[in-house]
ChimeraX commands (.cxc) that place a marker at each C-alpha (Angstrom):
marker #1 position 0.00,0.00,0.00 radius 0.5
marker #1 position 1.13,3.53,-0.71 radius 0.5
marker #1 position -0.10,7.04,0.17 radius 0.5
marker #1 position -2.86,8.23,-2.21 radius 0.5
marker #1 position -4.18,11.51,-0.71 radius 0.5
marker #1 position -6.02,12.45,-3.92 radius 0.5
marker #1 position -8.57,9.66,-3.37 radius 0.5
marker #1 position -10.28,11.28,-0.39 radius 0.5
marker #1 position -11.33,14.65,0.96 radius 0.5
marker #1 position -9.45,13.92,4.21 radius 0.5
marker #1 position -6.14,13.64,2.27 radius 0.5
marker #1 position -5.26,10.65,4.44 radius 0.5
marker #1 position -5.41,7.44,2.41 radius 0.5
marker #1 position -3.29,4.36,1.85 radius 0.5
marker #1 position -4.22,2.34,-1.22 radius 0.5
marker #1 position -3.24,-0.60,-3.32 radius 0.5
marker #1 position -4.87,0.20,-6.69 radius 0.5
marker #1 position -7.73,-2.09,-7.72 radius 0.5
marker #1 position -7.49,-3.98,-4.43 radius 0.5
marker #1 position -8.01,-2.03,-1.22 radius 0.5
marker #1 position -7.73,1.36,0.44 radius 0.5
marker #1 position -7.74,2.66,3.99 radius 0.5
marker #1 position -9.06,6.17,4.58 radius 0.5
marker #1 position -8.67,7.94,7.92 radius 0.5
marker #1 position -11.26,10.54,8.93 radius 0.5
marker #1 position -9.80,12.10,12.11 radius 0.5
marker #1 position -12.71,14.54,12.53 radius 0.5
marker #1 position -15.45,12.11,11.50 radius 0.5
marker #1 position -18.24,13.74,9.52 radius 0.5
marker #1 position -18.63,13.58,5.74 radius 0.5
marker #1 position -15.89,12.08,3.61 radius 0.5
marker #1 position -15.71,12.23,-0.18 radius 0.5
marker #1 position -14.11,9.23,-1.87 radius 0.5
marker #1 position -13.03,9.47,-5.52 radius 0.5
marker #1 position -12.53,6.01,-6.99 radius 0.5
marker #1 position -10.30,5.79,-10.07 radius 0.5
marker #1 position -12.19,6.30,-13.35 radius 0.5
marker #1 position -10.50,3.28,-14.86 radius 0.5
marker #1 position -11.55,1.03,-11.98 radius 0.5
marker #1 position -12.86,-2.23,-13.37 radius 0.5
marker #1 position -14.65,-3.35,-10.24 radius 0.5
marker #1 position -16.89,-1.72,-7.66 radius 0.5
marker #1 position -15.47,-1.45,-4.14 radius 0.5
marker #1 position -17.07,-2.40,-0.85 radius 0.5
marker #1 position -16.92,0.35,1.78 radius 0.5
marker #1 position -17.01,-0.43,5.51 radius 0.5
marker #1 position -16.47,1.77,8.56 radius 0.5
marker #1 position -14.00,0.55,11.16 radius 0.5
marker #1 position -14.29,2.07,14.62 radius 0.5
marker #1 position -10.74,2.42,15.99 radius 0.5
marker #1 position -11.93,2.98,19.56 radius 0.5
marker #1 position -13.95,-0.24,19.64 radius 0.5
marker #1 position -11.77,-2.28,17.29 radius 0.5
marker #1 position -14.64,-3.47,15.09 radius 0.5
marker #1 position -16.54,-2.75,11.89 radius 0.5
marker #1 position -19.72,-0.66,12.18 radius 0.5
marker #1 position -22.82,-0.99,10.01 radius 0.5
marker #1 position -23.35,-2.88,6.79 radius 0.5
marker #1 position -20.91,-2.87,3.86 radius 0.5
marker #1 position -21.85,-0.63,0.90 radius 0.5
marker #1 position -20.92,-1.31,-2.73 radius 0.5
marker #1 position -19.61,1.86,-4.37 radius 0.5
marker #1 position -18.46,3.06,-7.80 radius 0.5
marker #1 position -17.27,6.47,-9.01 radius 0.5
marker #1 position -17.26,9.38,-6.54 radius 0.5
marker #1 position -19.30,9.07,-3.38 radius 0.5
marker #1 position -19.79,10.97,-0.15 radius 0.5
marker #1 position -20.21,8.98,3.02 radius 0.5
marker #1 position -20.69,10.04,6.62 radius 0.5
marker #1 position -18.96,8.57,9.64 radius 0.5
marker #1 position -21.29,6.85,12.09 radius 0.5
marker #1 position -19.90,8.98,14.93 radius 0.5
marker #1 position -17.29,11.74,15.35 radius 0.5
marker link #1:1,2 radius 0.2
marker link #1:2,3 radius 0.2
marker link #1:3,4 radius 0.2
marker link #1:4,5 radius 0.2
marker link #1:5,6 radius 0.2
marker link #1:6,7 radius 0.2
marker link #1:7,8 radius 0.2
marker link #1:8,9 radius 0.2
marker link #1:9,10 radius 0.2
marker link #1:10,11 radius 0.2
marker link #1:11,12 radius 0.2
marker link #1:12,13 radius 0.2
marker link #1:13,14 radius 0.2
marker link #1:14,15 radius 0.2
marker link #1:15,16 radius 0.2
marker link #1:16,17 radius 0.2
marker link #1:17,18 radius 0.2
marker link #1:18,19 radius 0.2
marker link #1:19,20 radius 0.2
marker link #1:20,21 radius 0.2
marker link #1:21,22 radius 0.2
marker link #1:22,23 radius 0.2
marker link #1:23,24 radius 0.2
marker link #1:24,25 radius 0.2
marker link #1:25,26 radius 0.2
marker link #1:26,27 radius 0.2
marker link #1:27,28 radius 0.2
marker link #1:28,29 radius 0.2
marker link #1:29,30 radius 0.2
marker link #1:30,31 radius 0.2
marker link #1:31,32 radius 0.2
marker link #1:32,33 radius 0.2
marker link #1:33,34 radius 0.2
marker link #1:34,35 radius 0.2
marker link #1:35,36 radius 0.2
marker link #1:36,37 radius 0.2
marker link #1:37,38 radius 0.2
marker link #1:38,39 radius 0.2
marker link #1:39,40 radius 0.2
marker link #1:40,41 radius 0.2
marker link #1:41,42 radius 0.2
marker link #1:42,43 radius 0.2
marker link #1:43,44 radius 0.2
marker link #1:44,45 radius 0.2
marker link #1:45,46 radius 0.2
marker link #1:46,47 radius 0.2
marker link #1:47,48 radius 0.2
marker link #1:48,49 radius 0.2
marker link #1:49,50 radius 0.2
marker link #1:50,51 radius 0.2
marker link #1:51,52 radius 0.2
marker link #1:52,53 radius 0.2
marker link #1:53,54 radius 0.2
marker link #1:54,55 radius 0.2
marker link #1:55,56 radius 0.2
marker link #1:56,57 radius 0.2
marker link #1:57,58 radius 0.2
marker link #1:58,59 radius 0.2
marker link #1:59,60 radius 0.2
marker link #1:60,61 radius 0.2
marker link #1:61,62 radius 0.2
marker link #1:62,63 radius 0.2
marker link #1:63,64 radius 0.2
marker link #1:64,65 radius 0.2
marker link #1:65,66 radius 0.2
marker link #1:66,67 radius 0.2
marker link #1:67,68 radius 0.2
marker link #1:68,69 radius 0.2
marker link #1:69,70 radius 0.2
marker link #1:70,71 radius 0.2
marker link #1:71,72 radius 0.2
marker link #1:72,73 radius 0.2
view
């Protein structure tokens, strides 16, 4: 994985193209994610709560540019 700040509005992202990405939202709130235009597959987005050490909510399949909101700040 390598830094890819252009993928997200938080500018904090590690990604392995076409495989996975980790986006950190230190302030919570709304986060814009810009998936690569040449992406062949949709991605599955899941929130991971660092304080509790577990995933929160249901996974969402995404393509293109989306805006998602953190479950809590």
